[in-house]
N, CA and C of each residue as an Amber inpcrd file, in Angstrom:
protein
   426
 -13.2800000  -0.7970000 -16.2390000 -12.9670000  -0.4260000 -14.8740000
 -11.4520000  -0.4450000 -14.7080000 -10.8770000   0.6500000 -14.1580000
  -9.4710000   0.7450000 -13.8440000  -9.0760000  -0.4630000 -12.9860000
  -7.9670000  -1.1020000 -13.3100000  -7.5520000  -2.3110000 -12.5650000
  -7.5180000  -2.0830000 -11.0610000  -6.9600000  -0.9560000 -10.6210000
  -6.8290000  -0.7040000  -9.2060000  -8.2060000  -0.4800000  -8.5700000
  -9.1310000   0.1080000  -9.3350000 -10.4780000   0.3370000  -8.8010000
 -11.2450000  -0.9870000  -8.6740000 -10.8090000  -1.9960000  -9.3850000
 -11.4730000  -3.3180000  -9.2830000 -11.2180000  -3.9570000  -7.9180000
 -10.3140000  -3.3920000  -7.1290000 -10.0090000  -3.9090000  -5.7920000
 -11.0090000  -3.4610000  -4.7300000 -11.8830000  -2.5120000  -5.0640000
 -12.9170000  -2.0300000  -4.1160000 -13.7980000  -3.2250000  -3.7330000
 -13.9550000  -3.3940000  -2.4430000 -14.7480000  -4.4870000  -1.8480000
 -14.1400000  -5.8650000  -2.0370000 -12.8970000  -5.9260000  -2.4780000
 -12.2140000  -7.2310000  -2.5800000 -11.8200000  -7.6800000  -1.1690000
 -11.5110000  -8.9450000  -1.0590000 -11.0460000  -9.4670000   0.2290000
  -9.5560000  -9.7840000   0.1240000  -8.8540000  -9.4960000   1.1990000
  -7.4260000  -9.8230000   1.2780000  -7.3110000 -11.2670000   1.7530000
  -6.7660000 -12.1170000   0.9160000  -6.6550000 -13.5380000   1.2390000
  -5.3320000 -13.9000000   1.9240000  -4.2700000 -13.2230000   1.5270000
  -2.9460000 -13.5420000   2.0980000  -1.9660000 -12.4200000   1.8350000
  -0.9780000 -12.3260000   2.7010000   0.1240000 -11.3940000   2.5190000
   1.4060000 -12.1910000   2.6740000   2.2830000 -12.0780000   1.6910000
   3.5450000 -12.7800000   1.7170000   4.6670000 -11.7490000   1.7140000
   5.5820000 -11.8650000   2.6670000   6.7160000 -10.9580000   2.7660000
   7.9810000 -11.7440000   2.4290000   8.7220000 -11.2350000   1.4660000
  10.0140000 -11.8360000   1.0800000  11.1050000 -10.8630000   1.4500000
  11.6450000 -11.0390000   2.6500000  12.6600000 -10.1000000   3.1670000
  13.9200000 -10.1210000   2.2950000  14.3150000 -11.2870000   1.8320000
  15.5260000 -11.4210000   1.0350000  15.4620000 -10.5750000  -0.2350000
  14.3140000 -10.6400000  -0.9240000  14.1540000  -9.9020000  -2.1760000
  13.4650000  -8.5650000  -2.0180000  13.1790000  -8.1780000  -0.7620000
  12.4820000  -6.9300000  -0.4510000  11.2120000  -6.7660000  -1.2740000
  10.3350000  -7.7960000  -1.1400000   9.0720000  -7.8050000  -1.8800000
   7.9450000  -8.1720000  -0.9460000   6.7570000  -7.6580000  -1.2640000
   5.5180000  -8.0080000  -0.5690000   4.4920000  -8.3470000  -1.6490000
   3.8160000  -9.4840000  -1.4380000   2.7490000  -9.8950000  -2.3650000
   1.4700000 -10.0200000  -1.5400000   0.4320000  -9.3360000  -2.0170000
  -0.8740000  -9.3870000  -1.3690000  -1.8440000 -10.0430000  -2.3140000
  -2.4250000 -11.1490000  -1.8990000  -3.3930000 -11.8690000  -2.7070000
  -4.8000000 -11.4290000  -2.3250000  -5.6070000 -11.1170000  -3.3310000
  -6.9790000 -10.6550000  -3.1080000  -7.9420000 -11.3600000  -4.0320000
  -9.2100000 -11.4290000  -3.5690000 -10.2840000 -11.9170000  -4.4110000
 -11.2120000 -10.7610000  -4.6510000 -11.3750000 -10.4010000  -5.9190000
 -12.1860000  -9.2250000  -6.2820000 -13.6750000  -9.5300000  -6.1150000
 -14.4120000  -8.5140000  -5.7240000 -15.8470000  -8.6530000  -5.6080000
 -16.4910000  -8.5590000  -6.9930000 -15.7750000  -7.9910000  -7.9330000
 -16.2710000  -7.7810000  -9.2850000 -15.5700000  -8.7390000 -10.2320000
 -15.8890000  -8.6250000 -11.4900000 -15.2200000  -9.3790000 -12.5390000
 -15.1940000 -10.8940000 -12.2460000 -16.3210000 -11.4430000 -11.8320000
 -16.4060000 -12.8680000 -11.6140000 -15.5430000 -13.3900000 -10.4930000
 -15.3510000 -12.5850000  -9.4460000 -14.5400000 -13.0030000  -8.2840000
 -13.1040000 -13.3620000  -8.6690000 -12.5970000 -12.6630000  -9.6570000
 -11.2290000 -12.9200000 -10.1060000 -10.2350000 -12.7040000  -8.9850000
  -9.2470000 -13.5410000  -8.9460000  -8.1650000 -13.3970000  -7.9640000
  -7.0530000 -12.5770000  -8.5890000  -6.5350000 -11.6670000  -7.7780000
  -5.4480000 -10.8010000  -8.2320000  -4.3500000 -10.7680000  -7.1910000
  -3.2210000 -10.2410000  -7.6130000  -2.0520000 -10.1710000  -6.7550000
  -1.4720000  -8.7580000  -6.8750000  -1.2920000  -8.0980000  -5.7270000
  -0.5750000  -6.8250000  -5.7030000   0.8720000  -7.1710000  -5.3630000
   1.8100000  -6.7760000  -6.2260000   3.2070000  -7.0820000  -6.0130000
   3.9700000  -5.7860000  -5.8030000   4.6140000  -5.6670000  -4.6520000
   5.4580000  -4.5170000  -4.3430000   6.8910000  -4.9690000  -4.3900000
   7.7220000  -4.2690000  -5.1520000   9.1290000  -4.6180000  -5.2560000
   9.9850000  -3.4590000  -4.7070000  11.1820000  -3.7810000  -4.2840000
  12.0570000  -2.7740000  -3.7370000  11.4380000  -2.1360000  -2.4890000
  10.8680000  -2.9670000  -1.6170000  10.1560000  -2.4700000  -0.4500000
  11.1180000  -1.8190000   0.5350000  10.7910000  -0.5950000   0.8860000
  11.5630000   0.1850000   1.8560000  10.9560000   0.0720000   3.2440000
   9.6000000   0.0550000   3.3090000   8.9010000  -0.0650000   4.5920000
   7.5140000  -0.6590000   4.3220000   6.9760000  -1.3400000   5.3280000
   5.6970000  -2.0480000   5.1700000   5.0210000  -2.2160000   6.5290000
   3.7130000  -2.0320000   6.5590000   2.9530000  -2.3340000   7.7620000
   1.5630000  -2.8440000   7.3620000   1.1230000  -3.8530000   8.0730000
  -0.2680000  -4.3460000   7.9700000  -0.8290000  -4.2420000   9.3810000
  -1.7930000  -3.3710000   9.5570000  -2.3360000  -3.0710000  10.8560000
  -3.7660000  -3.6060000  10.9680000  -4.0860000  -4.2660000  12.0860000
  -5.4460000  -4.7720000  12.3100000  -5.8360000  -5.9140000  11.3680000
  -4.8800000  -6.7530000  10.9910000  -5.1790000  -7.8870000  10.1040000
  -6.1380000  -8.8120000  10.7950000  -7.1380000  -9.2620000  10.0720000
  -8.1800000 -10.1470000  10.6180000  -8.3440000 -11.3400000   9.6630000
  -9.1860000 -12.2600000  10.0770000  -9.4730000 -13.4300000   9.2390000
 -10.1710000 -12.9530000   7.9340000 -11.0560000 -11.9790000   8.0720000
 -11.7380000 -11.4120000   6.8960000 -11.3540000  -9.9330000   6.8040000
 -10.8410000  -9.5230000   5.6530000 -10.4030000  -8.1520000   5.4260000
 -11.0120000  -7.6620000   4.1180000 -11.7430000  -6.5840000   4.1750000
 -12.4240000  -6.0600000   2.9750000 -11.8590000  -4.6910000   2.6400000
 -11.4740000  -4.5080000   1.3850000 -10.8460000  -3.2940000   0.9140000
 -11.9070000  -2.2270000   0.5870000 -11.6940000  -1.0140000   1.1100000
 -12.5290000   0.1130000   0.7400000 -11.9510000   0.7910000  -0.5030000
 -10.6500000   1.1050000  -0.4310000  -9.9850000   1.7370000  -1.6000000
  -8.4740000   1.5220000  -1.5060000  -7.8620000   1.6630000  -2.6690000
  -6.4020000   1.6110000  -2.7400000  -5.9240000   2.9640000  -3.2170000
  -5.0380000   3.5850000  -2.4250000  -4.4650000   4.8980000  -2.7790000
  -2.9980000   4.6900000  -3.1220000  -2.6070000   5.2450000  -4.2560000
  -1.2040000   5.2230000  -4.6390000  -0.7100000   6.6390000  -4.7450000
   0.4340000   6.9200000  -4.1110000   0.9860000   8.2590000  -4.0850000
   2.3980000   8.2420000  -4.6710000   2.5810000   9.0440000  -5.6930000
   3.8820000   9.1890000  -6.3230000   4.2330000  10.6390000  -6.4800000
   5.2220000  10.9430000  -7.3050000   5.7040000  12.3140000  -7.4830000
   4.6020000  13.2780000  -7.8920000   3.7350000  12.8630000  -8.7910000
   2.6940000  13.7710000  -9.2710000   1.6880000  14.1150000  -8.1910000
   1.5520000  13.2560000  -7.2050000   0.5860000  13.4650000  -6.1130000
   1.0830000  14.4440000  -5.0740000   2.3490000  14.7500000  -5.0620000
   2.9160000  15.6640000  -4.0560000   2.4090000  17.1030000  -4.2390000
   2.0400000  17.4470000  -5.4630000   1.5260000  18.7940000  -5.7160000
   0.1980000  18.9730000  -4.9950000   0.2190000  19.7770000  -3.9470000
  -1.0090000  20.0670000  -3.1880000  -1.3610000  19.0400000  -2.1390000
  -0.6800000  17.9120000  -2.0930000  -0.9830000  16.8700000  -1.1140000
   0.2310000  16.5000000  -0.2770000   1.2510000  17.3320000  -0.2960000
   2.4950000  16.9760000   0.4220000   2.2590000  16.6880000   1.8890000
   1.4860000  17.5360000   2.5850000   1.2600000  17.3040000   4.0270000
   0.4580000  16.0410000   4.2620000  -0.5410000  15.7880000   3.4420000
  -1.3440000  14.5510000   3.5880000  -0.4640000  13.3080000   3.4150000
   0.3880000  13.3320000   2.3870000   1.2760000  12.1980000   2.1350000
   2.3080000  12.0960000   3.2640000   2.8170000  13.2180000   3.7220000
   3.7860000  13.2110000   4.8300000   3.1680000  12.6030000   6.0860000
   1.9110000  12.9290000   6.3620000   1.2300000  12.3570000   7.5370000
   1.0880000  10.8390000   7.4070000   0.7090000  10.3660000   6.2430000
   0.5510000   8.9230000   6.0270000   1.9200000   8.2310000   6.1090000
   2.9200000   8.8540000   5.5370000   4.2590000   8.2980000   5.5700000
   4.8080000   8.2220000   6.9830000   4.5510000   9.2500000   7.7950000
   4.9830000   9.2570000   9.1730000   4.2680000   8.1320000   9.9380000
   2.9870000   7.9680000   9.6970000   2.2380000   6.8850000  10.3470000
   2.8420000   5.5390000   9.9840000   3.2060000   5.3530000   8.7440000
   3.8610000   4.1100000   8.3110000   5.1960000   3.9120000   9.0630000
   5.9820000   4.9710000   9.1230000   7.3190000   4.8540000   9.6780000
   7.3650000   4.8030000  11.2010000   6.4360000   5.5060000  11.8750000
   6.5030000   5.5920000  13.3270000   5.3290000   4.9570000  14.0510000
   4.2440000   4.5950000  13.3250000   3.1200000   3.9280000  13.9480000
   2.1860000   4.8350000  14.7340000   2.2700000   6.1370000  14.4990000
   1.3850000   7.0760000  15.1920000   1.1420000   8.2780000  14.3090000
   0.0710000   9.0070000  14.6330000  -0.2270000  10.2420000  13.9100000
   0.8240000  11.2880000  14.2740000   1.2980000  12.0630000  13.2880000
   2.3360000  13.0540000  13.5980000   1.7620000  14.3370000  14.1380000
   2.5780000  15.0040000  14.9200000   2.2750000  16.3890000  15.2970000
   2.8520000  17.2680000  14.1940000   2.5800000  18.5340000  14.2050000
   3.1220000  19.4390000  13.2040000   4.6310000  19.4400000  13.1900000
   5.2660000  19.3890000  14.3510000   6.7200000  19.3760000  14.4240000
   7.3230000  18.0700000  13.9060000   6.5600000  16.9490000  14.0250000
   7.0280000  15.6690000  13.4960000   7.2410000  15.7040000  11.9780000
   6.4930000  16.5750000  11.3170000   6.5720000  16.6700000   9.8680000
   7.8920000  17.3240000   9.4090000   8.6710000  17.8170000  10.3670000
   9.9790000  18.3920000  10.0630000  11.1160000  17.3700000  10.2790000
  10.7990000  16.1430000  10.6790000  11.7630000  15.0940000  10.9200000
  12.6100000  14.8660000   9.6590000  13.9200000  14.9730000   9.7330000
  14.7760000  14.8310000   8.5310000  14.5950000  13.5130000   7.7800000
  14.4000000  12.4080000   8.4930000  14.2150000  11.1170000   7.8330000
  12.9380000  11.1260000   6.9820000  11.8850000  11.7160000   7.5170000
  10.6170000  11.8590000   6.7900000  10.8220000  12.7290000   5.5280000
  11.5450000  13.8150000   5.6860000  11.8210000  14.6910000   4.5390000
  12.6260000  13.9540000   3.4590000  13.5590000  13.0890000   3.8860000
  14.3310000  12.3020000   2.9220000  13.4320000  11.3580000   2.1350000
  12.4950000  10.7100000   2.8360000  11.5630000   9.7850000   2.1550000
  10.6400000  10.5430000   1.1990000  10.1860000  11.7130000   1.6040000
   9.3580000  12.5750000   0.7260000  10.1590000  12.9580000  -0.5200000
  11.4330000  13.2440000  -0.3470000  12.2970000  13.5700000  -1.4880000
  12.4000000  12.4080000  -2.4450000  12.4260000  11.1780000  -1.8980000
  12.4910000   9.9930000  -2.7470000  11.1680000   9.8130000  -3.5080000
  10.0520000  10.1610000  -2.9010000   8.7840000  10.1340000  -3.6130000
   8.7730000  11.2110000  -4.7010000   9.2820000  12.3700000  -4.3510000
   9.3240000  13.5090000  -5.2870000  10.1490000  13.1600000  -6.5230000
  11.2790000  12.4350000  -6.3440000  12.1240000  12.1000000  -7.4860000
  11.7510000  10.7520000  -8.1260000  10.6330000  10.1820000  -7.7010000
  10.0490000   8.9540000  -8.2710000  10.8790000   7.7140000  -7.9890000
  11.7820000   7.7700000  -7.0410000  12.5330000   6.5280000  -6.7190000
  11.7330000   5.6610000  -5.7350000  10.7260000   6.2500000  -5.0510000
   9.8150000   5.4890000  -4.2040000   8.3820000   6.0070000  -4.4180000
   7.4260000   5.1590000  -4.1160000   6.0190000   5.5810000  -4.0620000
   5.3520000   4.8490000  -2.8960000   4.2170000   5.4000000  -2.4990000
   3.4940000   4.8990000  -1.3330000   2.1610000   4.3180000  -1.7750000
   1.8720000   3.1300000  -1.3010000   0.5790000   2.4940000  -1.5550000
  -0.1090000   2.2650000  -0.2240000  -1.3800000   2.6410000  -0.1670000
  -2.1650000   2.4810000   1.0570000  -3.4560000   1.7740000   0.7040000
  -3.7690000   0.7090000   1.4350000  -5.0160000  -0.0170000   1.2820000
  -5.8570000   0.3230000   2.5100000  -6.9730000   1.0200000   2.2560000
  -7.8780000   1.4050000   3.3330000  -8.9770000   0.3650000   3.4180000
  -9.2930000  -0.0790000   4.6230000 -10.3100000  -1.1410000   4.7630000
 -11.7120000  -0.6280000   5.0230000 -12.6890000  -1.4360000   4.6050000
 -14.0420000  -1.3110000   5.1020000 -14.0260000  -2.0150000   6.4730000
 -13.3170000  -3.1410000   6.4860000 -13.1710000  -3.9620000   7.7040000
 -11.8190000  -4.6360000   7.6320000 -11.0920000  -4.6330000   8.7440000
  -9.8510000  -5.3790000   8.7860000  -8.5990000  -4.5060000   8.6010000
  -7.6940000  -5.0030000   7.8030000  -6.3410000  -4.4660000   7.7420000
  -6.2170000  -3.1620000   6.9730000  -5.4510000  -2.2380000   7.5480000
  -4.9140000  -1.1010000   6.8140000  -3.4950000  -1.4970000   6.4620000
  -3.1570000  -1.3770000   5.1870000  -1.8500000  -1.8010000   4.7130000
  -1.1830000  -0.5930000   4.0680000   0.0790000  -0.3450000   4.4180000
   0.8550000   0.7070000   3.7590000   2.2110000   0.1370000   3.3850000
   2.6140000   0.4810000   2.1650000   3.8920000  -0.0100000   1.6470000
   4.6010000   1.1480000   0.9470000   5.8600000   1.3430000   1.2750000
   6.7260000   2.2870000   0.5870000   7.7010000   1.4390000  -0.2240000
   7.6550000   1.6070000  -1.5480000   8.4630000   0.7200000  -2.4000000
   8.8430000   1.4040000  -3.7060000   9.7490000   0.7690000  -4.4440000
  10.1580000   1.3360000  -5.7340000   9.1540000   1.0470000  -6.8300000
   8.3910000  -0.0470000  -6.7140000   7.4300000  -0.3730000  -7.7580000
   6.2520000  -1.1960000  -7.2550000   5.1230000  -1.0030000  -7.9470000
   3.9030000  -1.7570000  -7.6530000   3.3190000  -2.2160000  -8.9640000
   2.7630000  -3.4100000  -8.9450000   2.0060000  -3.8810000 -10.1090000
   0.8400000  -4.7170000  -9.6210000  -0.1930000  -4.7530000 -10.4350000
  -1.3820000  -5.5620000 -10.1400000  -1.4760000  -6.5830000 -11.2430000
  -1.5410000  -7.8310000 -10.8650000  -1.5810000  -8.9090000 -11.8790000
  -2.6260000  -9.9480000 -11.5260000  -3.0570000 -10.6660000 -12.5340000
  -3.9840000 -11.7620000 -12.2920000  -3.2490000 -12.8750000 -11.5790000
  -3.9670000 -13.5540000 -10.7000000  -3.3800000 -14.6750000  -9.9470000
  -4.2250000 -15.8830000 -10.1930000  -3.6260000 -16.9290000 -10.6320000
  -4.3250000 -18.1580000 -10.8750000  -3.8770000 -19.1750000  -9.8430000
  -4.7940000 -19.5520000  -8.9810000  -4.4830000 -20.4900000  -7.9280000
  -4.9440000 -21.8650000  -8.3210000  -4.1210000 -22.8300000  -8.0090000
  -4.4520000 -24.2380000  -8.2830000  -4.9650000 -24.8280000  -6.9850000
  -6.2600000 -25.2630000  -6.9630000  -6.7820000 -25.8420000  -5.7040000
  -6.0330000 -27.0840000  -5.2960000  -5.8490000 -27.2660000  -3.9910000
  -5.1120000 -28.4610000  -3.5430000  -6.0040000 -29.6440000  -3.3390000
């Protein structure tokens, strides 16, 4: 199973934001693989939003958008990026916003990529960052 696909039906346990180092860490417990705990680490964070965070948050899917995804999906990615940046669905004229076009250019040249966590229930999370990695997380019970 692709590591990112293992996050389907996982629960979001915590989100840590490190403003100083421009990093976001999302801790999850996978529904598969023996309830393994994992950590999504975003580095070089340019923008971040967690919307509708609840006590229990269940992941439907994780979408990652980079330069290769812009072919044929530019408008879809632009709409998601505008939602991240402005907190609302864009109109057609909003897609011409110069700041949005600059961010799309950064995705096109691979200096940024967009990660979106779609929920079954709870938080929608979007992060625009220079890098993402998924790693195992070993928690020591207190």
